[in-house]
TIMI-2910 file (N, C-alpha, C, CB; in pm, 1 decimal, decimal comma, always signed):
<rs>
+----------+----------+----------+----------+----------+----------+----------+----------+----------+----------+----------+----------+------+
!      n_x !      n_y !      n_z !     ca_x !     ca_y !     ca_z !      c_x !      c_y !      c_z !     cb_x !     cb_y !     cb_z ! resn !
+----------+----------+----------+----------+----------+----------+----------+----------+----------+----------+----------+----------+------+
! +11061,9 !  +9774,3 !  +6974,8 ! +10992,6 !  +9806,9 !  +7097,2 ! +11082,1 !  +9779,9 !  +7218,0 ! +10862,6 !  +9727,5 !  +7107,4 !  Met !
! +11154,0 !  +9667,2 !  +7217,0 ! +11242,4 !  +9633,5 !  +7328,7 ! +11354,9 !  +9734,9 !  +7341,2 ! +11300,2 !  +9492,9 !  +7311,0 !  Phe !
! +11406,7 !  +9781,7 !  +7226,6 ! +11514,1 !  +9881,0 !  +7228,7 ! +11464,1 ! +10013,3 !  +7287,0 ! +11570,0 !  +9903,0 !  +7086,6 !  Lys !
! +11339,2 ! +10050,1 !  +7259,0 ! +11281,7 ! +10173,5 !  +7312,6 ! +11270,3 ! +10165,4 !  +7464,9 ! +11143,0 ! +10200,5 !  +7249,9 !  Lys !
! +11229,8 ! +10050,7 !  +7517,1 ! +11218,3 ! +10031,8 !  +7662,4 ! +11354,9 ! +10043,4 !  +7728,1 ! +11154,9 !  +9894,9 !  +7695,1 !  Ile !
! +11454,6 !  +9977,6 !  +7671,8 ! +11590,1 !  +9981,9 !  +7727,2 ! +11644,6 ! +10123,8 !  +7725,0 ! +11683,5 !  +9888,4 !  +7649,2 !  Ile !
! +11620,4 ! +10197,5 !  +7616,4 ! +11669,6 ! +10335,2 !  +7607,7 ! +11607,0 ! +10425,3 !  +7712,6 ! +11642,5 ! +10391,6 !  +7470,0 !  Asn !
! +11477,7 ! +10408,9 !  +7738,2 ! +11412,0 ! +10490,8 !  +7841,0 ! +11466,1 ! +10455,4 !  +7978,8 ! +11258,4 ! +10471,2 !  +7837,1 !  Val !
! +11488,1 ! +10327,3 !  +8005,1 ! +11541,7 ! +10286,4 !  +8135,0 ! +11684,2 ! +10336,8 !  +8155,4 ! +11538,2 ! +10134,4 !  +8148,0 !  Leu !
! +11763,3 ! +10339,6 !  +8050,2 ! +11901,1 ! +10389,2 !  +8060,2 ! +11902,6 ! +10540,9 !  +8076,4 ! +11982,7 ! +10348,3 !  +7935,8 !  Ile !
! +11807,0 ! +10610,6 !  +8013,8 ! +11801,5 ! +10756,5 !  +8024,6 ! +11763,9 ! +10803,5 !  +8164,8 ! +11702,6 ! +10811,8 !  +7924,4 !  Asp !
! +11696,6 ! +10720,6 !  +8242,1 ! +11653,0 ! +10754,9 !  +8377,6 ! +11715,5 ! +10657,4 !  +8478,5 ! +11497,2 ! +10752,1 !  +8387,7 !  Gln !
! +11847,4 ! +10663,5 !  +8502,7 ! +11911,2 ! +10561,1 !  +8586,6 ! +11866,0 ! +10562,8 !  +8732,5 ! +12059,8 ! +10578,3 !  +8581,7 !  Pro !
! +11838,1 ! +10679,8 !  +8788,0 ! +11796,6 ! +10687,3 !  +8928,5 ! +11659,2 ! +10624,0 !  +8947,9 ! +11794,7 ! +10833,7 !  +8976,6 !  Phe !
! +11564,5 ! +10660,1 !  +8862,7 ! +11430,6 ! +10601,4 !  +8873,0 ! +11431,5 ! +10452,5 !  +8842,1 ! +11334,5 ! +10672,6 !  +8778,9 !  Leu !
! +11514,6 ! +10410,7 !  +8748,2 ! +11523,1 ! +10268,8 !  +8716,4 ! +11577,5 ! +10189,9 !  +8834,1 ! +11610,5 ! +10246,8 !  +8593,6 !  Thr !
! +11679,5 ! +10240,6 !  +8900,1 ! +11734,8 ! +10169,2 !  +9015,4 ! +11634,7 ! +10165,6 !  +9130,4 ! +11865,7 ! +10235,0 !  +9061,5 !  Ser !
! +11560,8 ! +10275,3 !  +9151,7 ! +11455,5 ! +10274,5 !  +9253,5 ! +11347,2 ! +10172,7 !  +9219,9 ! +11393,8 ! +10414,1 !  +9267,5 !  Leu !
! +11309,1 ! +10166,2 !  +9094,5 ! +11205,6 ! +10072,8 !  +9049,8 ! +11248,1 !  +9928,3 !  +9072,4 ! +11173,6 ! +10095,3 !  +8902,0 !  Tyr !
! +11369,8 !  +9896,4 !  +9033,0 ! +11420,4 !  +9759,3 !  +9046,7 ! +11437,4 !  +9722,0 !  +9193,6 ! +11554,3 !  +9743,4 !  +8972,3 !  Val !
! +11491,8 !  +9812,7 !  +9273,9 ! +11510,9 !  +9784,6 !  +9415,8 ! +11376,5 !  +9770,1 !  +9487,3 ! +11594,1 !  +9895,6 !  +9481,5 !  Ala !
! +11281,7 !  +9855,4 !  +9455,2 ! +11148,1 !  +9847,8 !  +9514,6 ! +11080,8 !  +9716,3 !  +9480,6 ! +11061,6 !  +9964,6 !  +9467,4 !  Asp !
! +11087,4 !  +9677,9 !  +9355,0 ! +11026,8 !  +9551,7 !  +9312,2 ! +11093,3 !  +9432,3 !  +9378,8 ! +11035,3 !  +9537,6 !  +9160,8 !  Leu !
! +11225,0 !  +9434,7 !  +9388,7 ! +11297,5 !  +9323,6 !  +9451,2 ! +11263,8 !  +9311,1 !  +9599,5 ! +11448,4 !  +9342,3 !  +9433,8 !  Ala !
! +11255,8 !  +9423,6 !  +9669,6 ! +11221,7 !  +9418,4 !  +9812,0 ! +11081,1 !  +9365,1 !  +9831,6 ! +11234,6 !  +9557,1 !  +9875,9 !  Ile !
! +10987,5 !  +9408,8 !  +9748,4 ! +10850,5 !  +9361,3 !  +9763,1 ! +10837,1 !  +9213,5 !  +9728,2 ! +10757,6 !  +9443,3 !  +9676,1 !  Leu !
! +10915,2 !  +9166,3 !  +9632,5 ! +10904,4 !  +9026,5 !  +9591,8 ! +10982,1 !  +8931,6 !  +9682,2 ! +10952,5 !  +9011,1 !  +9450,6 !  Leu !
! +11097,4 !  +8973,5 !  +9732,7 ! +11186,7 !  +8881,0 !  +9802,4 ! +11182,3 !  +8892,2 !  +9954,1 ! +11326,2 !  +8903,1 !  +9756,6 !  Leu !
! +11125,6 !  +8998,8 ! +10007,0 ! +11122,0 !  +9017,5 ! +10152,0 ! +10978,8 !  +9037,9 ! +10197,2 ! +11209,7 !  +9137,1 ! +10194,7 !  His !
! +10958,8 !  +9032,7 ! +10325,6 ! +10826,4 !  +9056,6 ! +10383,5 ! +10833,0 !  +9185,1 ! +10466,0 ! +10779,3 !  +8934,8 ! +10471,8 !  Lys !
! +10820,6 !  +9304,1 ! +10399,3 ! +10827,0 !  +9429,4 ! +10475,3 ! +10699,7 !  +9448,8 ! +10558,2 ! +10847,5 !  +9549,5 ! +10380,0 !  Pro !
! +10704,2 !  +9536,5 ! +10658,1 ! +10583,1 !  +9567,5 ! +10735,1 ! +10472,0 !  +9622,0 ! +10644,4 ! +10615,2 !  +9669,4 ! +10846,3 !  Pro !
! +10348,4 !  +9609,9 ! +10690,2 ! +10233,0 !  +9640,5 ! +10606,8 ! +10231,8 !  +9785,5 ! +10557,1 ! +10106,4 !  +9612,4 ! +10683,6 !  Phe !
! +10250,0 !  +9881,2 ! +10645,2 ! +10244,4 ! +10022,8 ! +10606,0 ! +10358,0 ! +10055,4 ! +10508,6 ! +10252,6 ! +10114,8 ! +10731,3 !  Ile !
! +10477,2 ! +10006,5 ! +10538,3 ! +10591,6 ! +10027,6 ! +10449,0 ! +10565,5 !  +9962,6 ! +10313,4 ! +10721,1 !  +9970,8 ! +10511,6 !  Phe !
! +10501,4 !  +9846,9 ! +10315,2 ! +10468,1 !  +9777,9 ! +10191,8 ! +10368,4 !  +9858,5 ! +10108,5 ! +10411,6 !  +9639,7 ! +10222,5 !  Ser !
! +10271,7 !  +9920,6 ! +10174,2 ! +10175,6 ! +10004,8 ! +10101,4 ! +10244,0 ! +10125,6 ! +10037,5 ! +10064,1 ! +10052,3 ! +10196,0 !  Leu !
! +10335,5 ! +10186,9 ! +10111,1 ! +10408,9 ! +10302,3 ! +10056,7 ! +10493,7 ! +10259,6 !  +9937,1 ! +10498,6 ! +10366,7 ! +10165,8 !  Val !
! +10561,2 ! +10146,7 !  +9950,6 ! +10644,0 ! +10097,6 !  +9840,0 ! +10559,3 ! +10059,7 !  +9719,2 ! +10726,8 !  +9977,3 !  +9885,0 !  Met !
! +10443,0 !  +9998,6 !  +9743,1 ! +10355,6 !  +9960,5 !  +9632,4 ! +10301,7 ! +10084,2 !  +9560,5 ! +10239,3 !  +9873,9 !  +9683,4 !  Met !
! +10268,0 ! +10188,3 !  +9635,5 ! +10220,4 ! +10311,1 !  +9570,9 ! +10332,7 ! +10378,0 !  +9491,6 ! +10164,4 ! +10409,0 !  +9676,0 !  Ser !
! +10454,8 ! +10373,5 !  +9541,7 ! +10568,6 ! +10427,3 !  +9465,8 ! +10591,3 ! +10346,1 !  +9338,7 ! +10696,8 ! +10427,5 !  +9552,3 !  Ala !
! +10576,6 ! +10215,3 !  +9348,4 ! +10593,3 ! +10129,2 !  +9231,5 ! +10486,5 ! +10158,0 !  +9126,1 ! +10588,2 !  +9981,7 !  +9272,8 !  Leu !
! +10364,9 ! +10178,4 !  +9170,1 ! +10256,3 ! +10211,7 !  +9076,7 ! +10281,2 ! +10347,8 !  +9012,5 ! +10119,5 ! +10211,1 !  +9149,3 !  Ile !
! +10325,5 ! +10444,1 !  +9091,4 ! +10355,2 ! +10577,0 !  +9037,1 ! +10465,9 ! +10574,1 !  +8933,4 ! +10393,5 ! +10671,1 !  +9148,5 !  Gly !
! +10572,5 ! +10498,8 !  +8962,6 ! +10682,3 ! +10489,0 !  +8865,7 ! +10637,9 ! +10413,8 !  +8740,4 ! +10804,0 ! +10418,9 !  +8929,1 !  Met !
! +10552,6 ! +10313,8 !  +8756,6 ! +10501,2 ! +10240,8 !  +8640,5 ! +10416,9 ! +10332,4 !  +8551,5 ! +10417,7 ! +10119,4 !  +8686,1 !  Ser !
! +10336,6 ! +10417,6 !  +8614,8 ! +10256,2 ! +10512,2 !  +8537,2 ! +10345,8 ! +10613,0 !  +8466,0 ! +10155,9 ! +10585,3 !  +8628,2 !  Met !
! +10452,8 ! +10657,8 !  +8531,7 ! +10546,5 ! +10751,3 !  +8468,5 ! +10612,2 ! +10687,1 !  +8347,0 ! +10654,1 ! +10797,0 !  +8569,3 !  Tyr !
! +10660,9 ! +10563,7 !  +8364,8 ! +10724,4 ! +10495,2 !  +8252,0 ! +10623,9 ! +10464,5 !  +8141,9 ! +10791,0 ! +10366,1 !  +8299,0 !  Tyr !
! +10499,8 ! +10438,0 !  +8177,3 ! +10397,5 ! +10415,4 !  +8075,5 ! +10373,4 ! +10538,7 !  +7990,6 ! +10268,0 ! +10372,2 !  +8140,2 !  Gly !
! +10371,3 ! +10656,3 !  +8054,7 ! +10355,8 ! +10781,1 !  +7979,8 ! +10480,3 ! +10812,5 !  +7898,0 ! +10325,5 ! +10896,7 !  +8074,7 !  Gln !
! +10596,1 ! +10783,8 !  +7956,0 ! +10722,5 ! +10813,8 !  +7887,3 ! +10739,3 ! +10725,9 !  +7762,5 ! +10842,1 ! +10793,2 !  +7983,5 !  Lys !
! +10700,6 ! +10598,5 !  +7773,8 ! +10717,5 ! +10506,9 !  +7661,8 ! +10608,4 ! +10523,7 !  +7556,8 ! +10718,9 ! +10364,1 !  +7711,6 !  Leu !
! +10483,2 ! +10533,2 !  +7599,0 ! +10368,7 ! +10544,1 !  +7506,9 ! +10379,9 ! +10440,6 !  +7396,0 ! +10360,2 ! +10686,2 !  +7446,3 !  Ala !
! +10388,1 ! +10313,1 !  +7434,7 ! +10406,0 ! +10206,4 !  +7336,6 ! +10285,0 ! +10188,1 !  +7247,3 ! +10436,5 ! +10077,3 !  +7406,4 !  Leu !
! +10167,0 ! +10210,7 !  +7302,1 ! +10044,7 ! +10189,0 !  +7225,1 !  +9975,0 ! +10321,8 !  +7202,1 !  +9950,5 ! +10090,0 !  +7297,4 !  Phe !
! +10019,1 ! +10392,5 !  +7099,1 !  +9961,5 ! +10523,1 !  +7067,0 !  +9834,9 ! +10504,0 !  +6985,1 ! +10063,1 ! +10611,4 !  +6990,4 !  Lys !
!  +9730,8 ! +10577,3 !  +7021,7 !  +9608,6 ! +10575,3 !  +6942,1 !  +9604,0 ! +10700,7 !  +6854,7 !  +9482,6 ! +10566,4 !  +7033,5 !  Ser !
!  +9554,2 ! +10684,2 !  +6735,9 !  +9552,8 ! +10797,3 !  +6640,5 !  +9429,8 ! +10879,2 !  +6655,6 !  +9562,9 ! +10748,7 !  +6497,7 !  Asn !
+----------+----------+----------+----------+----------+----------+----------+----------+----------+----------+----------+----------+------+
</rs>
């Protein structure tokens, strides 16, 4: 499972770098409120994309 996650992150380097940078800015800095909302929505969108791409928990 860990290898599958790493492979998906390596296959999408631009989105992975955006995801990591977005998360780091939100965790380590205090951005303005509106900018923070935009970044949080982008983070949620990328998380949903990676969730669909990985599909770790497939139901039959």
